[in-house]
Structures are given as C-alpha cells and as structure tokens.
C-alpha positions in Angstrom: 24.5 2.6 22.7 24.1 4.3 19.4 20.9 6.3 18.6 19.9 3.8 15.9 20.6 0.8 18.1 18.5 2.4 20.9 15.7 3.1 18.5 15.7 -0.5 17.2 15.6 -1.9 20.7 12.8 0.4 21.7 10.8 -0.3 18.5 11.3 -4.1 18.9 10.1 -3.9 22.6 7.2 -1.6 21.8 8.6 0.8 24.3 6.8 4.0 23.3 8.3 6.0 26.2 11.9 5.1 25.1 11.0 6.0 21.5 9.6 9.3 22.7 12.9 10.1 24.3 14.8 9.2 21.1 12.6 11.2 18.7 12.9 14.9 18.6 9.6 16.9 19.1 10.1 18.5 15.6 10.8 15.1 13.9 9.7 14.7 10.3 9.4 11.2 8.9 9.0 10.8 5.1 8.2 7.1 4.5 8.7 5.4 1.1 5.0 4.9 0.6 1.9 7.1 0.6 3.4 10.4 -0.3 2.8 11.9 3.1 4.8 13.1 6.1 4.6 11.8 9.6 5.3 13.6 12.9 6.6 12.4 16.2 3.1 11.7 17.5 2.3 9.7 14.3 5.4 7.6 14.7 4.6 6.9 18.4 1.0 6.0 17.5 2.3 3.5 15.0 4.7 1.9 17.5 3.9 -0.6 20.2 0.5 -1.8 18.8 -0.7 -5.0 17.2 0.0 -3.6 13.7 3.6 -2.5 14.3 5.9 -3.6 11.5 8.6 -6.0 12.7 12.1 -6.1 11.3 15.0 -8.5 11.2 18.6 -8.6 9.9 19.0 -5.0 11.1 22.3 -3.4 10.2 23.7 0.0 11.0 25.6 1.0 7.9 26.9 4.3 9.1 26.3 6.5 12.1 27.9 9.6 13.6 26.6 12.5 15.7 24.8 14.1 12.7 23.4 11.2 10.6 22.8 7.5 10.4 22.0 5.0 7.7 20.4 1.6 8.5 19.0 -1.4 6.6 16.6 -4.2 7.6 14.1 -6.6 6.3 10.6 -5.4 7.4 7.5 -7.5 7.7 4.1 -5.7 7.8 1.0 -6.9 9.6 -1.4 -5.5 7.0 -0.8 -8.4 4.5 1.6 -6.3 2.5 4.7 -8.1 1.3 8.0 -7.8 3.2 10.5 -5.2 2.0 14.2 -4.5 2.3 14.2 -1.0 3.8 17.0 1.5 3.8 16.6 4.3 6.4 18.4 7.7 6.5 18.2 9.6 9.8 19.4 13.1 10.8 20.1 13.8 14.4 19.8 16.9 16.6 20.6 17.1 20.3 21.1 13.3 20.4 17.6 12.6 18.9 16.2 11.7 15.5 14.9 14.9 13.9 14.5 13.5 10.3 13.9 10.0 9.0 13.4 8.9 5.4 13.0 5.4 4.0 13.4 3.7 0.6 12.4 0.1 0.0 12.7 -2.8 -2.3 9.8 -5.3 -2.4 10.9 -8.9 -1.7 8.3 -10.7 -4.0 7.8 -10.7 -7.7 4.0 -10.0 -7.4 4.4 -7.2 -4.9 1.3 -5.0 -4.5 1.2 -2.0 -2.2 -1.8 -2.3 0.0 -4.5 0.3 -1.0 -3.3 0.8 -4.6 -5.5 -1.9 -6.2 
C-alpha cells in the first residue's frame, strides 16, 4: 500500500496510531489557510476527533519514494464550505516529512471561517 493510500485509510478511520507511524517526527504541514505551520502533534491532534475534516473522491495523482500529489473533496465540520484540495507531500524514510495544500472553494459565496 502506498504512503498516501495508507494515510487516507488511517485518516478516514480516525486511527491516530497508524497516522503517527506514517508521519515523520520532523513533519511540517503548511495548510492553505491561516498562514501558519503545523507539526506532527498538531496533525495528530486534529485527526480522529469530532471535528476531523472528511474527504471523498480521493485520487493519488503521482507518488514515488520521494514525493506524492493527491486531490480530494474535503468537507469541514466547522460550517466552512467544502473545498477541492490538492496536497503535495515529501517523504523521508517511508514517512511524510512535508505536506502542503492548496484549495478551491466549491461555492460562489465562500467565506473562510474566522475572516468575517
């Protein structure tokens, strides 16, 4: 199973232990909102709870031993509109060490929660 596929399965199942094994201790996540950076512990804290974003139509566009690119439709539990999200990941020692996302809102009246 590919790293991205294993990550998707663990995320969908809320399996924080499996995610912890897939995410490098030095991982840096630069999400497309907020202008901040998250660490491994931030990602794991976000996963497996009631507010965990859910995704569908997941596709792995490219993956090798060094990098991966994926796309999905993500639904947020905080009343934010759904987004089409592109993810870029860099791998080290079979784990995700870098993740960055970019997104396209899926509604004409999109408002980022917290920016009103």
